[in-house]
C-alpha positions, 0 to 999 in steps of 0.5 A: 465096369468090365471084370478083370481077366480070369474072373469066372461065374461058377454054378454049384448044385447040391450033389446027391445025398440022403435027402436028395438022391438025385441032387438038386438044382434048386439048392446051390451057389453062384460064385464070381471069382478069379481062377488061375491057369490051372482053374484054382481060386487065384488069391493074388487076383482076389486081393486086388479085386475083393469087392468083385468076388461075390456069392449068391446062395439059392436054397428052395424055400429060403430067401436068396443070400448075397455076399462075398467070397473071402479068403481068411487066415487059419484053417487047413493049410493055413487059410480058408475061403468063406462066404460072408453074407454080413461084413458087419458080423464077426463070424463068417456064414459058411466055410468051404472045405479046402476050396483053394485046393479044388480044380473048378471045372464042371463035374468036380465036387466041393464041400461047404459047411453051412451056418448051422455047421452041417457039411454039404457036397456040391457039384460044379455045374458050369464055369463061364467067363464073366464079361 
């Protein structure tokens, strides 16, 4: 099945931190999501194609997690984007910090709060068309 127009595969790698002074390509995410003409997450297209909006978390030494990119009411600005790895669970596993405000282009940075409440910063490495 072909993906709708505007869907991108976005790769994030852990940015520099105290634990990883050079950052880490072994810690990150691969997200499949719709972007609008300004390279922001497109909530209208997301609503029409929720099942296609996926996330893969890869973390050295841990099992790879597969889930969905989900848009929820609440949070700063009235809504937030989260990574949900278990639809049956009542809580979301990881929440992005103002992901809807970010421009998704290589070199930009985004922050994601993990399931333990710790905030990590990631660098956008690639943004590619999904075909």
